[in-house]
MMTF fields as JSON, N, C-alpha, C and O atoms, coordinates in Angstrom:
{
  "mmtfVersion": "1.0.0",
  "mmtfProducer": "UNKNOWN",
  "numBonds": 207,
  "numAtoms": 208,
  "numGroups": 52,
  "numChains": 1,
  "numModels": 1,
  "chainsPerModel": [1],
  "groupsPerChain": [52],
  "chainIdList": ["A"],
  "bondAtomList": [4, 2, 8, 6, 12, 10, 16, 14, 20, 18, 24, 22, 28, 26, 32, 30, 36, 34, 40, 38, 44, 42, 48, 46, 52, 50, 56, 54, 60, 58, 64, 62, 68, 66, 72, 70, 76, 74, 80, 78, 84, 82, 88, 86, 92, 90, 96, 94, 100, 98, 104, 102, 108, 106, 112, 110, 116, 114, 120, 118, 124, 122, 128, 126, 132, 130, 136, 134, 140, 138, 144, 142, 148, 146, 152, 150, 156, 154, 160, 158, 164, 162, 168, 166, 172, 170, 176, 174, 180, 178, 184, 182, 188, 186, 192, 190, 196, 194, 200, 198, 204, 202],
  "bondOrderList": [1, 1, 1, 1, 1, 1, 1, 1, 1, 1, 1, 1, 1, 1, 1, 1, 1, 1, 1, 1, 1, 1, 1, 1, 1, 1, 1, 1, 1, 1, 1, 1, 1, 1, 1, 1, 1, 1, 1, 1, 1, 1, 1, 1, 1, 1, 1, 1, 1, 1, 1],
  "groupList": [{"groupName": "MET", "atomNameList": ["N", "CA", "C", "O"], "elementList": ["N", "C", "C", "O"], "formalChargeList": [0, 0, 0, 0], "bondAtomList": [1, 0, 2, 1, 3, 2], "bondOrderList": [1, 1, 2], "singleLetterCode": "M", "chemCompType": "L-PEPTIDE LINKING"}, {"groupName": "ASP", "atomNameList": ["N", "CA", "C", "O"], "elementList": ["N", "C", "C", "O"], "formalChargeList": [0, 0, 0, 0], "bondAtomList": [1, 0, 2, 1, 3, 2], "bondOrderList": [1, 1, 2], "singleLetterCode": "D", "chemCompType": "L-PEPTIDE LINKING"}, {"groupName": "LYS", "atomNameList": ["N", "CA", "C", "O"], "elementList": ["N", "C", "C", "O"], "formalChargeList": [0, 0, 0, 0], "bondAtomList": [1, 0, 2, 1, 3, 2], "bondOrderList": [1, 1, 2], "singleLetterCode": "K", "chemCompType": "L-PEPTIDE LINKING"}, {"groupName": "SER", "atomNameList": ["N", "CA", "C", "O"], "elementList": ["N", "C", "C", "O"], "formalChargeList": [0, 0, 0, 0], "bondAtomList": [1, 0, 2, 1, 3, 2], "bondOrderList": [1, 1, 2], "singleLetterCode": "S", "chemCompType": "L-PEPTIDE LINKING"}, {"groupName": "TYR", "atomNameList": ["N", "CA", "C", "O"], "elementList": ["N", "C", "C", "O"], "formalChargeList": [0, 0, 0, 0], "bondAtomList": [1, 0, 2, 1, 3, 2], "bondOrderList": [1, 1, 2], "singleLetterCode": "Y", "chemCompType": "L-PEPTIDE LINKING"}, {"groupName": "ILE", "atomNameList": ["N", "CA", "C", "O"], "elementList": ["N", "C", "C", "O"], "formalChargeList": [0, 0, 0, 0], "bondAtomList": [1, 0, 2, 1, 3, 2], "bondOrderList": [1, 1, 2], "singleLetterCode": "I", "chemCompType": "L-PEPTIDE LINKING"}, {"groupName": "LEU", "atomNameList": ["N", "CA", "C", "O"], "elementList": ["N", "C", "C", "O"], "formalChargeList": [0, 0, 0, 0], "bondAtomList": [1, 0, 2, 1, 3, 2], "bondOrderList": [1, 1, 2], "singleLetterCode": "L", "chemCompType": "L-PEPTIDE LINKING"}, {"groupName": "GLY", "atomNameList": ["N", "CA", "C", "O"], "elementList": ["N", "C", "C", "O"], "formalChargeList": [0, 0, 0, 0], "bondAtomList": [1, 0, 2, 1, 3, 2], "bondOrderList": [1, 1, 2], "singleLetterCode": "G", "chemCompType": "PEPTIDE LINKING"}, {"groupName": "ALA", "atomNameList": ["N", "CA", "C", "O"], "elementList": ["N", "C", "C", "O"], "formalChargeList": [0, 0, 0, 0], "bondAtomList": [1, 0, 2, 1, 3, 2], "bondOrderList": [1, 1, 2], "singleLetterCode": "A", "chemCompType": "L-PEPTIDE LINKING"}, {"groupName": "VAL", "atomNameList": ["N", "CA", "C", "O"], "elementList": ["N", "C", "C", "O"], "formalChargeList": [0, 0, 0, 0], "bondAtomList": [1, 0, 2, 1, 3, 2], "bondOrderList": [1, 1, 2], "singleLetterCode": "V", "chemCompType": "L-PEPTIDE LINKING"}, {"groupName": "ASN", "atomNameList": ["N", "CA", "C", "O"], "elementList": ["N", "C", "C", "O"], "formalChargeList": [0, 0, 0, 0], "bondAtomList": [1, 0, 2, 1, 3, 2], "bondOrderList": [1, 1, 2], "singleLetterCode": "N", "chemCompType": "L-PEPTIDE LINKING"}, {"groupName": "PHE", "atomNameList": ["N", "CA", "C", "O"], "elementList": ["N", "C", "C", "O"], "formalChargeList": [0, 0, 0, 0], "bondAtomList": [1, 0, 2, 1, 3, 2], "bondOrderList": [1, 1, 2], "singleLetterCode": "F", "chemCompType": "L-PEPTIDE LINKING"}, {"groupName": "GLU", "atomNameList": ["N", "CA", "C", "O"], "elementList": ["N", "C", "C", "O"], "formalChargeList": [0, 0, 0, 0], "bondAtomList": [1, 0, 2, 1, 3, 2], "bondOrderList": [1, 1, 2], "singleLetterCode": "E", "chemCompType": "L-PEPTIDE LINKING"}, {"groupName": "GLN", "atomNameList": ["N", "CA", "C", "O"], "elementList": ["N", "C", "C", "O"], "formalChargeList": [0, 0, 0, 0], "bondAtomList": [1, 0, 2, 1, 3, 2], "bondOrderList": [1, 1, 2], "singleLetterCode": "Q", "chemCompType": "L-PEPTIDE LINKING"}, {"groupName": "ARG", "atomNameList": ["N", "CA", "C", "O"], "elementList": ["N", "C", "C", "O"], "formalChargeList": [0, 0, 0, 0], "bondAtomList": [1, 0, 2, 1, 3, 2], "bondOrderList": [1, 1, 2], "singleLetterCode": "R", "chemCompType": "L-PEPTIDE LINKING"}, {"groupName": "PRO", "atomNameList": ["N", "CA", "C", "O"], "elementList": ["N", "C", "C", "O"], "formalChargeList": [0, 0, 0, 0], "bondAtomList": [1, 0, 2, 1, 3, 2], "bondOrderList": [1, 1, 2], "singleLetterCode": "P", "chemCompType": "L-PEPTIDE LINKING"}],
  "groupTypeList": [0, 1, 2, 3, 4, 5, 6, 2, 7, 6, 3, 6, 6, 8, 8, 7, 8, 7, 5, 9, 6, 10, 0, 6, 10, 7, 11, 5, 1, 1, 2, 2, 0, 12, 13, 2, 5, 12, 12, 2, 9, 10, 12, 8, 6, 3, 2, 14, 12, 13, 12, 15],
  "groupIdList": [1, 2, 3, 4, 5, 6, 7, 8, 9, 10, 11, 12, 13, 14, 15, 16, 17, 18, 19, 20, 21, 22, 23, 24, 25, 26, 27, 28, 29, 30, 31, 32, 33, 34, 35, 36, 37, 38, 39, 40, 41, 42, 43, 44, 45, 46, 47, 48, 49, 50, 51, 52],
  "secStructList": [7, 7, 2, 2, 2, 2, 2, 2, 2, 2, 2, 2, 2, 2, 2, 2, 2, 2, 2, 2, 2, 2, 2, 2, 2, 2, 2, 2, 2, 2, 2, 2, 2, 2, 2, 2, 2, 2, 2, 2, 2, 2, 2, 2, 2, 2, 2, 2, 2, 2, 7, 7],
  "xCoordList": [-97.442, -98.326, -98.112, -98.047, -98.008, -97.732, -99.004, -100.096, -98.864, -100.012, -100.689, -101.899, -99.937, -100.524, -101.509, -102.526, -101.21, -102.137, -103.433, -104.523, -103.293, -104.474, -105.334, -106.557, -104.71, -105.456, -106.112, -107.243, -105.411, -105.998, -107.2, -108.226, -107.059, -108.169, -109.363, -110.502, -109.105, -110.204, -110.873, -112.093, -110.076, -110.665, -111.511, -112.569, -111.057, -111.858, -113.141, -114.201, -113.045, -114.218, -115.219, -116.422, -114.732, -115.603, -116.255, -117.434, -115.505, -116.065, -117.136, -118.189, -116.874, -117.862, -119.122, -120.232, -118.955, -120.108, -120.901, -122.131, -120.212, -120.9, -121.726, -122.845, -121.189, -121.919, -123.161, -124.243, -123.0, -124.14, -125.214, -126.4, -124.812, -125.783, -126.486, -127.675, -125.778, -126.378, -127.432, -128.51, -127.118, -128.081, -129.297, -130.427, -129.08, -130.174, -131.064, -132.286, -130.47, -131.226, -132.094, -133.247, -131.563, -132.348, -133.508, -134.604, -133.284, -134.341, -135.456, -136.638, -135.078, -136.067, -136.857, -138.074, -136.188, -136.881, -137.882, -138.988, -137.504, -138.415, -139.645, -140.761, -139.451, -140.575, -141.508, -142.727, -140.942, -141.767, -142.599, -143.774, -142.001, -142.715, -143.831, -144.934, -143.565, -144.594, -145.759, -146.919, -145.451, -146.501, -147.352, -148.577, -146.721, -147.46, -148.372, -149.531, -147.846, -148.641, -149.836, -150.952, -149.606, -150.7, -151.764, -152.957, -151.349, -152.305, -153.146, -154.364, -152.508, -153.233, -154.198, -155.31, -153.783, -154.656, -155.859, -156.991, -155.629, -156.732, -157.681, -158.898, -157.128, -157.944, -158.803, -159.991, -158.226, -158.965, -160.047, -161.147, -159.757, -160.752, -161.903, -163.055, -161.606, -162.681, -163.565, -164.779, -162.987, -163.784, -164.656, -165.81, -164.108, -164.855, -166.036, -167.108, -165.855, -166.943, -168.031, -169.19, -167.698, -168.685, -169.521, -170.59, -169.081, -169.847, -171.108, -171.098, -172.224, -173.496, -173.485, -174.477],
  "yCoordList": [-12.72, -11.615, -11.238, -12.095, -9.971, -9.46, -9.469, -9.233, -9.736, -9.78, -8.424, -8.354, -7.366, -6.025, -5.746, -5.086, -6.247, -6.065, -6.844, -6.374, -8.023, -8.835, -8.146, -8.093, -7.62, -6.932, -5.657, -5.343, -4.93, -3.719, -4.074, -3.396, -5.13, -5.57, -6.004, -5.671, -6.751, -7.193, -6.018, -6.0, -5.041, -3.879, -3.059, -2.553, -2.925, -2.227, -2.99, -2.389, -4.293, -5.126, -4.989, -4.88, -4.995, -4.848, -3.471, -3.348, -2.444, -1.096, -0.996, -0.399, -1.57, -1.564, -2.315, -1.861, -3.459, -4.236, -3.448, -3.482, -2.748, -1.932, -0.832, -0.563, -0.198, 0.869, 0.314, 0.893, -0.811, -1.43, -1.85, -1.615, -2.463, -2.902, -1.722, -1.805, -0.643, 0.555, 1.137, 1.54, 1.179, 1.685, 0.768, 1.247, -0.528, -1.489, -1.356, -1.451, -1.138, -0.957, 0.301, 0.284, 1.367, 2.585, 2.378, 2.884, 1.641, 1.339, 0.528, 0.8, -0.466, -1.302, -0.471, -0.621, 0.395, 1.265, 2.171, 2.377, 2.713, 3.56, 2.791, 3.303, 1.57, 0.746, 0.4, 0.387, 0.119, -0.17, 1.053, 0.922, 2.227, 3.45, 3.71, 4.092, 3.51, 3.682, 2.728, 3.104, 1.495, 0.516, 0.935, 0.817, 1.425, 1.889, 3.053, 3.093, 3.994, 5.159, 4.709, 5.183, 3.803, 3.318, 2.615, 2.798, 1.814, 1.137, 2.154, 2.002, 3.179, 4.187, 4.984, 5.298, 5.308, 6.045, 5.189, 5.674, 3.924, 3.03, 2.851, 2.8, 2.755, 2.632, 3.881, 3.77, 5.046, 6.29, 6.422, 6.891, 6.021, 6.093, 5.124, 5.453, 3.945, 2.986, 3.468, 3.267, 4.102, 4.673, 5.801, 5.942, 6.599, 7.733, 7.235, 7.837, 6.155, 5.605, 4.995, 4.977, 4.493, 3.848, 4.857, 4.503, 6.095, 7.118, 7.458, 7.504, 7.703, 8.032, 9.385, 9.782],
  "zCoordList": [140.543, 140.874, 142.339, 143.22, 142.562, 143.895, 144.739, 144.222, 146.017, 146.918, 147.048, 147.269, 146.917, 147.054, 145.915, 146.125, 144.709, 143.59, 143.822, 143.497, 144.38, 144.679, 145.725, 145.588, 146.763, 147.822, 147.302, 147.674, 146.45, 145.862, 144.993, 145.025, 144.23, 143.384, 144.199, 143.872, 145.264, 146.13, 146.831, 146.998, 147.238, 147.912, 146.937, 147.312, 145.695, 144.696, 144.39, 144.218, 144.323, 144.087, 145.236, 145.002, 146.452, 147.62, 147.64, 147.972, 147.291, 147.254, 146.176, 146.399, 145.021, 143.944, 144.335, 144.056, 144.98, 145.43, 146.471, 146.469, 147.349, 148.356, 147.727, 148.165, 146.713, 146.019, 145.341, 145.439, 144.652, 143.963, 144.958, 144.727, 146.049, 147.05, 147.71, 148.019, 147.924, 148.502, 147.562, 148.002, 146.274, 145.293, 145.208, 145.109, 145.244, 145.199, 146.427, 146.319, 147.582, 148.813, 148.727, 149.16, 148.185, 148.003, 147.057, 147.298, 145.984, 145.029, 145.686, 145.47, 146.485, 147.172, 148.181, 148.282, 148.922, 149.881, 149.177, 149.676, 148.025, 147.257, 146.81, 146.891, 146.339, 145.889, 147.042, 146.872, 148.216, 149.386, 149.769, 150.112, 149.713, 150.056, 149.055, 149.447, 147.774, 146.754, 146.986, 146.813, 147.377, 147.635, 148.827, 148.78, 149.897, 151.065, 150.704, 151.115, 149.936, 149.535, 148.706, 148.915, 147.773, 146.932, 147.769, 147.529, 148.747, 149.62, 150.395, 150.498, 150.934, 151.718, 150.834, 151.259, 149.624, 148.71, 148.347, 148.36, 148.024, 147.689, 148.868, 148.688, 150.069, 151.272, 151.462, 151.762, 151.294, 151.45, 150.38, 150.674, 149.162, 148.094, 148.326, 148.044, 148.832, 149.093, 150.231, 150.186, 151.257, 152.341, 151.818, 152.224, 150.921, 150.359, 149.527, 149.561, 148.79, 147.968, 148.817, 148.402, 149.999, 150.872, 151.63, 152.128, 151.737, 152.459, 151.679, 150.449, 152.427, 151.73, 151.073, 150.461]
}
């Protein structure tokens, strides 16, 4: 097996892993933002219920 094929395969594998990790990072960021929004909404609703 030629070294160039091994290097090409490794580079494709690294590129694929980078794409997957980038997508996963975006998904995690979205979930964190949703959690923050939900916390703020719940906080605002609890303050509204406590008002006379």
